[in-house]
N, CA, C and O atoms as CSV, one atom per row, in Angstrom:
chain,resi,resn,atom,element,x,y,z
A,1,MET,N,N,-44.435,-29.900,-25.988
A,1,MET,CA,C,-44.723,-31.285,-25.692
A,1,MET,C,C,-43.458,-32.009,-25.235
A,1,MET,O,O,-43.484,-32.758,-24.258
A,2,LEU,N,N,-42.350,-31.781,-25.945
A,2,LEU,CA,C,-41.077,-32.400,-25.583
A,2,LEU,C,C,-40.605,-31.895,-24.227
A,2,LEU,O,O,-40.023,-32.647,-23.445
A,3,LYS,N,N,-40.856,-30.626,-23.956
A,3,LYS,CA,C,-40.461,-30.047,-22.685
A,3,LYS,C,C,-41.264,-30.691,-21.552
A,3,LYS,O,O,-40.724,-30.940,-20.474
A,4,LEU,N,N,-42.557,-30.961,-21.794
A,4,LEU,CA,C,-43.411,-31.591,-20.794
A,4,LEU,C,C,-42.936,-33.025,-20.522
A,4,LEU,O,O,-42.869,-33.449,-19.368
A,5,ALA,N,N,-42.610,-33.761,-21.576
A,5,ALA,CA,C,-42.127,-35.135,-21.417
A,5,ALA,C,C,-40.819,-35.145,-20.636
A,5,ALA,O,O,-40.608,-36.006,-19.782
A,6,GLY,N,N,-39.952,-34.200,-20.923
A,6,GLY,CA,C,-38.680,-34.112,-20.221
A,6,GLY,C,C,-38.872,-33.801,-18.752
A,6,GLY,O,O,-38.185,-34.356,-17.895
A,7,SER,N,N,-39.805,-32.916,-18.466
A,7,SER,CA,C,-40.031,-32.569,-17.064
A,7,SER,C,C,-40.698,-33.723,-16.318
A,7,SER,O,O,-40.430,-33.934,-15.135
A,8,LEU,N,N,-41.580,-34.483,-17.013
A,8,LEU,CA,C,-42.206,-35.639,-16.369
A,8,LEU,C,C,-41.189,-36.734,-16.074
A,8,LEU,O,O,-41.221,-37.351,-15.010
A,9,LEU,N,N,-40.286,-36.969,-17.026
A,9,LEU,CA,C,-39.252,-37.997,-16.811
A,9,LEU,C,C,-38.287,-37.589,-15.718
A,9,LEU,O,O,-37.687,-38.444,-15.066
A,10,GLY,N,N,-38.130,-36.285,-15.509
A,10,GLY,CA,C,-37.248,-35.797,-14.458
A,10,GLY,C,C,-37.898,-35.834,-13.091
A,10,GLY,O,O,-37.215,-35.681,-12.079
A,11,SER,N,N,-39.205,-36.034,-13.043
A,11,SER,CA,C,-39.925,-36.056,-11.781
A,11,SER,C,C,-39.570,-37.322,-11.003
A,11,SER,O,O,-39.557,-38.414,-11.572
A,12,PRO,N,N,-39.284,-37.184,-9.715
A,12,PRO,CA,C,-38.927,-38.361,-8.926
A,12,PRO,C,C,-40.078,-39.361,-8.829
A,12,PRO,O,O,-39.843,-40.562,-8.700
A,13,TYR,N,N,-41.323,-38.874,-8.889
A,13,TYR,CA,C,-42.469,-39.781,-8.808
A,13,TYR,C,C,-42.580,-40.660,-10.051
A,13,TYR,O,O,-42.864,-41.855,-9.965
A,14,VAL,N,N,-42.351,-40.042,-11.199
A,14,VAL,CA,C,-42.417,-40.791,-12.453
A,14,VAL,C,C,-41.283,-41.805,-12.508
A,14,VAL,O,O,-41.477,-42.945,-12.929
A,15,VAL,N,N,-40.109,-41.385,-12.085
A,15,VAL,CA,C,-38.959,-42.295,-12.069
A,15,VAL,C,C,-39.235,-43.456,-11.120
A,15,VAL,O,O,-38.923,-44.602,-11.442
A,16,ALA,N,N,-39.812,-43.175,-9.961
A,16,ALA,CA,C,-40.122,-44.230,-8.994
A,16,ALA,C,C,-41.182,-45.176,-9.561
A,16,ALA,O,O,-41.093,-46.393,-9.393
A,17,ALA,N,N,-42.183,-44.608,-10.232
A,17,ALA,CA,C,-43.239,-45.438,-10.818
A,17,ALA,C,C,-42.670,-46.340,-11.916
A,17,ALA,O,O,-43.022,-47.517,-11.996
A,18,LEU,N,N,-41.795,-45.793,-12.758
A,18,LEU,CA,C,-41.172,-46.601,-13.807
A,18,LEU,C,C,-40.296,-47.700,-13.210
A,18,LEU,O,O,-40.293,-48.832,-13.694
A,19,ALA,N,N,-39.564,-47.362,-12.168
A,19,ALA,CA,C,-38.718,-48.358,-11.505
A,19,ALA,C,C,-39.576,-49.464,-10.900
A,19,ALA,O,O,-39.222,-50.641,-10.972
A,20,ALA,N,N,-40.709,-49.083,-10.300
A,20,ALA,CA,C,-41.604,-50.084,-9.716
A,20,ALA,C,C,-42.177,-50.993,-10.796
A,20,ALA,O,O,-42.254,-52.207,-10.609
A,21,LEU,N,N,-42.579,-50.410,-11.929
A,21,LEU,CA,C,-43.108,-51.207,-13.036
A,21,LEU,C,C,-42.058,-52.159,-13.570
A,21,LEU,O,O,-42.350,-53.320,-13.858
A,22,LEU,N,N,-40.840,-51.671,-13.702
A,22,LEU,CA,C,-39.761,-52.546,-14.176
A,22,LEU,C,C,-39.479,-53.655,-13.166
A,22,LEU,O,O,-39.204,-54.793,-13.548
A,23,GLY,N,N,-39.547,-53.325,-11.882
A,23,GLY,CA,C,-39.333,-54.320,-10.834
A,23,GLY,C,C,-40.410,-55.392,-10.862
A,23,GLY,O,O,-40.114,-56.580,-10.734
A,24,VAL,N,N,-41.662,-54.973,-11.029
A,24,VAL,CA,C,-42.768,-55.920,-11.108
A,24,VAL,C,C,-42.610,-56.795,-12.343
A,24,VAL,O,O,-42.833,-58.005,-12.293
A,25,GLY,N,N,-42.226,-56.175,-13.449
A,25,GLY,CA,C,-42.014,-56.941,-14.683
A,25,GLY,C,C,-40.913,-57.978,-14.508
A,25,GLY,O,O,-41.044,-59.120,-14.948
A,26,ALA,N,N,-39.821,-57.565,-13.855
A,26,ALA,CA,C,-38.713,-58.502,-13.622
A,26,ALA,C,C,-39.147,-59.624,-12.691
A,26,ALA,O,O,-38.769,-60.779,-12.890
A,27,LEU,N,N,-39.945,-59.289,-11.670
A,27,LEU,CA,C,-40.443,-60.308,-10.747
A,27,LEU,C,C,-41.346,-61.305,-11.468
A,27,LEU,O,O,-41.224,-62.513,-11.265
A,28,LEU,N,N,-42.243,-60.808,-12.301
A,28,LEU,CA,C,-43.125,-61.688,-13.060
A,28,LEU,C,C,-42.326,-62.582,-14.003
A,28,LEU,O,O,-42.628,-63.767,-14.151
A,29,TRP,N,N,-41.320,-62.016,-14.629
A,29,TRP,CA,C,-40.470,-62.786,-15.538
A,29,TRP,C,C,-39.744,-63.893,-14.770
A,29,TRP,O,O,-39.639,-65.021,-15.253
A,30,THR,N,N,-39.243,-63.571,-13.575
A,30,THR,CA,C,-38.551,-64.556,-12.748
A,30,THR,C,C,-39.501,-65.655,-12.300
A,30,THR,O,O,-39.146,-66.833,-12.339
A,31,LEU,N,N,-40.709,-65.284,-11.874
A,31,LEU,CA,C,-41.691,-66.281,-11.467
A,31,LEU,C,C,-42.049,-67.210,-12.617
A,31,LEU,O,O,-42.232,-68.410,-12.412
A,32,ARG,N,N,-42.152,-66.664,-13.825
A,32,ARG,CA,C,-42.438,-67.489,-14.999
A,32,ARG,C,C,-41.319,-68.494,-15.208
A,32,ARG,O,O,-41.575,-69.665,-15.487
A,33,ASP,N,N,-40.082,-68.041,-15.075
A,33,ASP,CA,C,-38.946,-68.950,-15.254
A,33,ASP,C,C,-38.931,-70.040,-14.188
A,33,ASP,O,O,-38.642,-71.201,-14.480
A,34,VAL,N,N,-39.247,-69.656,-12.939
A,34,VAL,CA,C,-39.266,-70.640,-11.847
A,34,VAL,C,C,-40.361,-71.667,-12.100
A,34,VAL,O,O,-40.143,-72.869,-11.953
A,35,ARG,N,N,-41.547,-71.183,-12.483
A,35,ARG,CA,C,-42.644,-72.105,-12.773
A,35,ARG,C,C,-42.301,-73.014,-13.936
A,35,ARG,O,O,-42.580,-74.212,-13.888
A,36,GLN,N,N,-41.705,-72.469,-14.970
A,36,GLN,CA,C,-41.327,-73.269,-16.136
A,36,GLN,C,C,-40.303,-74.330,-15.734
A,36,GLN,O,O,-40.376,-75.473,-16.184
A,37,GLY,N,N,-39.352,-73.945,-14.887
A,37,GLY,CA,C,-38.357,-74.905,-14.413
A,37,GLY,C,C,-38.994,-76.007,-13.602
A,37,GLY,O,O,-38.607,-77.169,-13.721
A,38,GLY,N,N,-39.978,-75.656,-12.768
A,38,GLY,CA,C,-40.697,-76.651,-11.986
A,38,GLY,C,C,-41.464,-77.604,-12.882
A,38,GLY,O,O,-41.499,-78.809,-12.631
A,39,TYR,N,N,-42.070,-77.072,-13.915
A,39,TYR,CA,C,-42.818,-77.903,-14.872
A,39,TYR,C,C,-41.876,-78.874,-15.557
A,39,TYR,O,O,-42.172,-80.063,-15.675
A,40,GLU,N,N,-40.734,-78.359,-16.010
A,40,GLU,CA,C,-39.772,-79.216,-16.699
A,40,GLU,C,C,-39.257,-80.314,-15.773
A,40,GLU,O,O,-39.036,-81.442,-16.214
A,41,GLU,N,N,-39.063,-79.992,-14.490
A,41,GLU,CA,C,-38.604,-80.994,-13.536
A,41,GLU,C,C,-39.675,-82.064,-13.321
A,41,GLU,O,O,-39.356,-83.249,-13.231
A,42,ARG,N,N,-40.937,-81.656,-13.240
A,42,ARG,CA,C,-42.026,-82.637,-13.084
A,42,ARG,C,C,-42.117,-83.550,-14.297
A,42,ARG,O,O,-42.308,-84.757,-14.155
A,43,VAL,N,N,-41.983,-82.984,-15.478
A,43,VAL,CA,C,-42.040,-83.794,-16.700
A,43,VAL,C,C,-40.870,-84.771,-16.733
A,43,VAL,O,O,-41.040,-85.935,-17.096
A,44,ALA,N,N,-39.683,-84.301,-16.354
A,44,ALA,CA,C,-38.508,-85.177,-16.336
A,44,ALA,C,C,-38.700,-86.315,-15.334
A,44,ALA,O,O,-38.327,-87.454,-15.618
A,45,GLU,N,N,-39.281,-86.020,-14.157
A,45,GLU,CA,C,-39.526,-87.055,-13.151
A,45,GLU,C,C,-40.538,-88.079,-13.660
A,45,GLU,O,O,-40.367,-89.279,-13.449
A,46,GLU,N,N,-41.591,-87.608,-14.328
A,46,GLU,CA,C,-42.583,-88.525,-14.893
A,46,GLU,C,C,-41.951,-89.431,-15.944
A,46,GLU,O,O,-42.269,-90.618,-16.014
A,47,LEU,N,N,-41.061,-88.877,-16.758
A,47,LEU,CA,C,-40.382,-89.687,-17.774
A,47,LEU,C,C,-39.464,-90.720,-17.136
A,47,LEU,O,O,-39.372,-91.853,-17.609
A,48,ARG,N,N,-38.776,-90.324,-16.045
A,48,ARG,CA,C,-37.910,-91.285,-15.344
A,48,ARG,C,C,-38.743,-92.427,-14.762
A,48,ARG,O,O,-38.349,-93.590,-14.844
A,49,GLU,N,N,-39.900,-92.094,-14.172
A,49,GLU,CA,C,-40.768,-93.140,-13.614
A,49,GLU,C,C,-41.307,-94.054,-14.711
A,49,GLU,O,O,-41.381,-95.270,-14.534
A,50,GLU,N,N,-41.681,-93.464,-15.838
A,50,GLU,CA,C,-42.203,-94.262,-16.951
A,50,GLU,C,C,-41.125,-95.198,-17.500
A,50,GLU,O,O,-41.401,-96.358,-17.806
A,51,LEU,N,N,-39.902,-94.691,-17.623
A,51,LEU,CA,C,-38.791,-95.511,-18.105
A,51,LEU,C,C,-38.495,-96.646,-17.130
A,51,LEU,O,O,-38.218,-97.769,-17.554
A,52,SER,N,N,-38.549,-96.367,-15.841
A,52,SER,CA,C,-38.323,-97.397,-14.832
A,52,SER,C,C,-39.391,-98.484,-14.928
A,52,SER,O,O,-39.075,-99.672,-14.866
A,53,ALA,N,N,-40.652,-98.083,-15.080
A,53,ALA,CA,C,-41.740,-99.063,-15.214
A,53,ALA,C,C,-41.567,-99.894,-16.480
A,53,ALA,O,O,-41.829,-101.096,-16.473
A,54,LEU,N,N,-41.130,-99.265,-17.561
A,54,LEU,CA,C,-40.917,-99.987,-18.814
A,54,LEU,C,C,-39.793,-101.008,-18.667
A,54,LEU,O,O,-39.903,-102.127,-19.168
A,55,ARG,N,N,-38.723,-100.633,-17.989
A,55,ARG,CA,C,-37.620,-101.571,-17.768
A,55,ARG,C,C,-38.073,-102.759,-16.919
A,55,ARG,O,O,-37.711,-103.901,-17.198
A,56,GLU,N,N,-38.868,-102.483,-15.882
A,56,GLU,CA,C,-39.376,-103.554,-15.038
A,56,GLU,C,C,-40.286,-104.485,-15.839
A,56,GLU,O,O,-40.228,-105.705,-15.686
A,57,ARG,N,N,-41.111,-103.909,-16.679
A,57,ARG,CA,C,-42.002,-104.743,-17.508
A,57,ARG,C,C,-41.189,-105.610,-18.464
A,57,ARG,O,O,-41.517,-106.778,-18.672
A,58,ASN,N,N,-40.137,-105.048,-19.044
A,58,ASN,CA,C,-39.286,-105.833,-19.946
A,58,ASN,C,C,-38.643,-107.006,-19.213
A,58,ASN,O,O,-38.532,-108.098,-19.770
A,59,ARG,N,N,-38.212,-106.787,-17.951
A,59,ARG,CA,C,-37.640,-107.882,-17.165
A,59,ARG,C,C,-38.695,-108.956,-16.904
A,59,ARG,O,O,-38.422,-110.151,-17.021
A,60,ASP,N,N,-39.914,-108.511,-16.546
A,60,ASP,CA,C,-41.002,-109.474,-16.306
A,60,ASP,C,C,-41.325,-110.259,-17.572
A,60,ASP,O,O,-41.503,-111.476,-17.527
A,61,ASP,N,N,-41.400,-109.560,-18.697
A,61,ASP,CA,C,-41.700,-110.239,-19.964
A,61,ASP,C,C,-40.628,-111.262,-20.314
A,61,ASP,O,O,-40.937,-112.356,-20.786
A,62,ALA,N,N,-39.364,-110.904,-20.081
A,62,ALA,CA,C,-38.276,-111.844,-20.380
A,62,ALA,C,C,-38.384,-113.077,-19.481
A,62,ALA,O,O,-38.157,-114.198,-19.937
A,63,ARG,N,N,-38.727,-112.877,-18.214
A,63,ARG,CA,C,-38.880,-114.008,-17.295
A,63,ARG,C,C,-40.042,-114.892,-17.743
A,63,ARG,O,O,-39.933,-116.118,-17.725
A,64,ILE,N,N,-41.141,-114.281,-18.139
A,64,ILE,CA,C,-42.318,-115.047,-18.562
A,64,ILE,C,C,-42.036,-115.844,-19.833
A,64,ILE,O,O,-42.497,-116.977,-19.970
A,65,ARG,N,N,-41.278,-115.257,-20.763
A,65,ARG,CA,C,-40.960,-115.972,-22.013
A,65,ARG,C,C,-40.156,-117.235,-21.757
A,65,ARG,O,O,-40.207,-118.172,-22.553
A,66,LYS,N,N,-39.407,-117.273,-20.646
A,66,LYS,CA,C,-38.584,-118.441,-20.328
A,66,LYS,C,C,-39.376,-119.551,-19.649
A,66,LYS,O,O,-38.886,-120.675,-19.535
A,67,LEU,N,N,-40.600,-119.254,-19.192
A,67,LEU,CA,C,-41.391,-120.253,-18.480
A,67,LEU,C,C,-41.981,-121.279,-19.444
A,67,LEU,O,O,-42.345,-120.961,-20.576
A,68,SER,N,N,-42.065,-122.510,-18.965
A,68,SER,CA,C,-42.769,-123.546,-19.740
A,68,SER,C,C,-44.267,-123.307,-19.584
A,68,SER,O,O,-44.689,-122.501,-18.755
A,69,ASP,N,N,-45.066,-124.008,-20.381
A,69,ASP,CA,C,-46.522,-123.879,-20.269
A,69,ASP,C,C,-46.989,-124.247,-18.868
A,69,ASP,O,O,-47.859,-123.589,-18.297
A,70,TYR,N,N,-46.400,-125.306,-18.320
A,70,TYR,CA,C,-46.763,-125.754,-16.971
A,70,TYR,C,C,-46.444,-124.675,-15.942
A,70,TYR,O,O,-47.284,-124.352,-15.102
A,71,GLU,N,N,-45.230,-124.111,-16.000
A,71,GLU,CA,C,-44.827,-123.083,-15.039
A,71,GLU,C,C,-45.697,-121.836,-15.155
A,71,GLU,O,O,-46.053,-121.220,-14.150
A,72,LEU,N,N,-46.031,-121.475,-16.372
A,72,LEU,CA,C,-46.890,-120.314,-16.588
A,72,LEU,C,C,-48.282,-120.555,-15.997
A,72,LEU,O,O,-48.845,-119.673,-15.349
A,73,CYS,N,N,-48.826,-121.735,-16.220
A,73,CYS,CA,C,-50.127,-122.111,-15.671
A,73,CYS,C,C,-50.073,-122.101,-14.139
A,73,CYS,O,O,-50.965,-121.560,-13.484
A,74,ARG,N,N,-49.032,-122.696,-13.581
A,74,ARG,CA,C,-48.881,-122.768,-12.128
A,74,ARG,C,C,-48.791,-121.368,-11.517
A,74,ARG,O,O,-49.419,-121.096,-10.495
A,75,ASP,N,N,-48.008,-120.478,-12.144
A,75,ASP,CA,C,-47.890,-119.100,-11.643
A,75,ASP,C,C,-49.225,-118.365,-11.731
A,75,ASP,O,O,-49.558,-117.562,-10.859
A,76,TYR,N,N,-49.978,-118.642,-12.778
A,76,TYR,CA,C,-51.287,-118.003,-12.942
A,76,TYR,C,C,-52.226,-118.438,-11.823
A,76,TYR,O,O,-52.922,-117.611,-11.233
A,77,VAL,N,N,-52.245,-119.740,-11.530
A,77,VAL,CA,C,-53.132,-120.251,-10.484
A,77,VAL,C,C,-52.714,-119.712,-9.125
A,77,VAL,O,O,-53.574,-119.357,-8.319
A,78,ARG,N,N,-51.415,-119.643,-8.851
A,78,ARG,CA,C,-50.929,-119.109,-7.567
A,78,ARG,C,C,-51.258,-117.623,-7.432
A,78,ARG,O,O,-51.428,-117.119,-6.322
A,79,GLY,N,N,-51.345,-116.928,-8.557
A,79,GLY,CA,C,-51.637,-115.494,-8.530
A,79,GLY,C,C,-53.110,-115.183,-8.348
A,79,GLY,O,O,-53.498,-114.015,-8.379
A,80,GLY,N,N,-53.941,-116.201,-8.158
A,80,GLY,CA,C,-55.354,-115.961,-7.915
A,80,GLY,C,C,-56.225,-116.188,-9.121
A,80,GLY,O,O,-57.444,-116.035,-9.043
A,81,GLY,N,N,-55.614,-116.556,-10.256
A,81,GLY,CA,C,-56.419,-116.851,-11.428
A,81,GLY,C,C,-57.186,-118.155,-11.221
A,81,GLY,O,O,-56.738,-119.028,-10.477
A,82,GLU,N,N,-58.299,-118.283,-11.853
A,82,GLU,CA,C,-59.109,-119.490,-11.668
A,82,GLU,C,C,-59.128,-120.307,-12.952
A,82,GLU,O,O,-59.355,-119.774,-14.037
A,83,LEU,N,N,-58.891,-121.577,-12.819
A,83,LEU,CA,C,-58.954,-122.510,-13.937
A,83,LEU,C,C,-60.148,-123.441,-13.727
A,83,LEU,O,O,-60.596,-123.618,-12.594
A,84,PRO,N,N,-60.666,-124.031,-14.790
A,84,PRO,CA,C,-61.846,-124.898,-14.667
A,84,PRO,C,C,-61.681,-126.018,-13.650
A,84,PRO,O,O,-62.592,-126.264,-12.860
A,85,ASP,N,N,-60.548,-126.696,-13.648
A,85,ASP,CA,C,-60.330,-127.722,-12.615
A,85,ASP,C,C,-58.905,-127.580,-12.095
A,85,ASP,O,O,-58.022,-127.093,-12.801
A,86,GLY,N,N,-58.692,-128.002,-10.876
A,86,GLY,CA,C,-57.407,-127.808,-10.211
A,86,GLY,C,C,-56.243,-128.518,-10.859
A,86,GLY,O,O,-55.104,-128.076,-10.708
A,87,GLY,N,N,-56.486,-129.623,-11.590
A,87,GLY,CA,C,-55.406,-130.383,-12.176
A,87,GLY,C,C,-55.072,-129.981,-13.599
A,87,GLY,O,O,-54.324,-130.684,-14.278
A,88,ALA,N,N,-55.606,-128.872,-14.058
A,88,ALA,CA,C,-55.385,-128.463,-15.450
A,88,ALA,C,C,-53.912,-128.228,-15.752
A,88,ALA,O,O,-53.467,-128.496,-16.868
A,89,CYS,N,N,-53.162,-127.743,-14.804
A,89,CYS,CA,C,-51.741,-127.475,-15.048
A,89,CYS,C,C,-50.949,-128.773,-15.224
A,89,CYS,O,O,-49.984,-128.824,-15.986
A,90,GLU,N,N,-51.367,-129.816,-14.512
A,90,GLU,CA,C,-50.669,-131.098,-14.610
A,90,GLU,C,C,-50.698,-131.643,-16.034
A,90,GLU,O,O,-49.758,-132.318,-16.455
A,91,GLN,N,N,-51.748,-131.364,-16.769
A,91,GLN,CA,C,-51.846,-131.835,-18.151
A,91,GLN,C,C,-50.799,-131.172,-19.045
A,91,GLN,O,O,-50.440,-131.705,-20.095
A,92,LEU,N,N,-50.310,-129.996,-18.616
A,92,LEU,CA,C,-49.322,-129.263,-19.416
A,92,LEU,C,C,-47.894,-129.701,-19.100
A,92,LEU,O,O,-46.970,-129.339,-19.829
A,93,ARG,N,N,-47.698,-130.450,-18.057
A,93,ARG,CA,C,-46.351,-130.869,-17.669
A,93,ARG,C,C,-45.756,-131.731,-18.780
A,93,ARG,O,O,-46.376,-132.697,-19.225
A,94,GLY,N,N,-44.571,-131.381,-19.217
A,94,GLY,CA,C,-43.873,-132.159,-20.217
A,94,GLY,C,C,-44.229,-131.813,-21.658
A,94,GLY,O,O,-43.605,-132.354,-22.571
A,95,LEU,N,N,-45.193,-130.947,-21.904
A,95,LEU,CA,C,-45.553,-130.595,-23.284
A,95,LEU,C,C,-44.484,-129.741,-23.942
A,95,LEU,O,O,-44.347,-129.748,-25.165
A,96,HIS,N,N,-43.733,-129.014,-23.150
A,96,HIS,CA,C,-42.749,-128.085,-23.700
A,96,HIS,C,C,-41.677,-128.809,-24.516
A,96,HIS,O,O,-41.216,-128.294,-25.535
A,97,GLY,N,N,-41.293,-129.972,-24.080
A,97,GLY,CA,C,-40.233,-130.712,-24.769
A,97,GLY,C,C,-40.710,-131.499,-25.966
A,97,GLY,O,O,-39.885,-131.988,-26.737
A,98,GLN,N,N,-42.016,-131.640,-26.153
A,98,GLN,CA,C,-42.519,-132.467,-27.250
A,98,GLN,C,C,-42.572,-131.721,-28.539
A,98,GLN,O,O,-42.974,-132.279,-29.560
């Protein structure tokens, strides 16, 4: 049995087949690494975009917190929001200081 195994391993066909299998295995391993790297890059890009959106929202929130009631109402109406009557914002003018 050992003699048969030795003669099979010495055969150029068996050696070529083993080399091909190892080559395919190495190729599959490399493709897995490339795919994994691509996945990690996509996740990193999504996180960068999410962080950018969060920073922009924080800037918007800070700007909104500084607005008076009148300014906030006026910006809402200019943005297409609808209020019961057009002069509703005027009633808010000067309330901030009281």
